N, C-alpha and C positions, 0 to 999 in steps of 0.2 A: 611848909605851906601854912599860911595864916588862915585859919578857918574860924569863922564866927557863925554860930548856929542861931538862927532867928525863927521864932515861932509866932505866928500871928493867928489869932482866932476871932471869930465873930459869930453872932447868932443871927440866923436868917430872919426875914420879915415875919415869918409865922411865930417867931419866938421860941421855937422848939429845936431847930437843928443847929448844931455847931459845925462850922467849917474851919479847918486849920490849914494854914499855909506854912511850909517848911522851906527855909533857904539856907544854903551854905555859901559863904563868901570866899572866893579864891582870889588872892592877891598875886598879881604878876610882878616879876621883878622889873626894875626901872629900865633895863636894857632889852626887855622882851619885844621882839619884832611883831608886826601885824600878823605875819604868818604863824608865829608861835601862839599868839592870842587866838587866832582863828582855829588852830588845831585844838586848843583847850575847849573852845566853845563847841566845836563839832563833837568832841569826845563826851562832853556833858550831855549833849542832845542824844547821842547814841545810848546813853545810860537812862534815857527816858525823862530827863529834866528839861524844863524851859530855862532859858538864859536871859539875863539882863546884864549888858556890858556898860560899865561906867568908865569913861576915859578921862583921866585927870591930867594935870600938868606933868607929874613925875611918873605915874604908873597907872595901869589899868586894873580895875577890879571887876570880877565876873560873879554874878549871883546865879547859883543853881537852885531853881525853885521847883519843888515837887513833893513827892511822898517821902516822909521821914524814914520809912522802913528800909529804903535803899541807900541810906546815907553812908554805910560802910563802903559801898562801891565807889563813892566819890574820893575816898582816900587814895585810890589808884592814880589820881591826878597829881599827886605829890611828885611823882617821878617824871612828869612831862617837862621838857625844856621850857624855860621861861617862867615857871611857877616859883614864887618866892619860897625859900626854904627856911 
C-alpha cells in the first residue's frame, strides 16, 4: 500500500490554538472495482476517520483524515482487495 502521511496545522483566529489535521493516502490498484473501493471507504469510516475519494483516469486514491494516534490501525487496510501493494 502506498501511504503518504500528511500533517496540516493552522492557528485559530484567537492566535492561541493550533489545530492539526492528519491524513493517510491509500492508493487503489488500477483494476480495483467500485465495490472494492467502497469496501475500503467503509472500513476507513469504521476506524473513525473521514474519507475523501479522488477518482483519476487510471486509479482511485482515498484520503483517510483524522487523529494521528490511530494511524497504526490504518495499516490493516493493506490486506484489503484492491489496495495497491
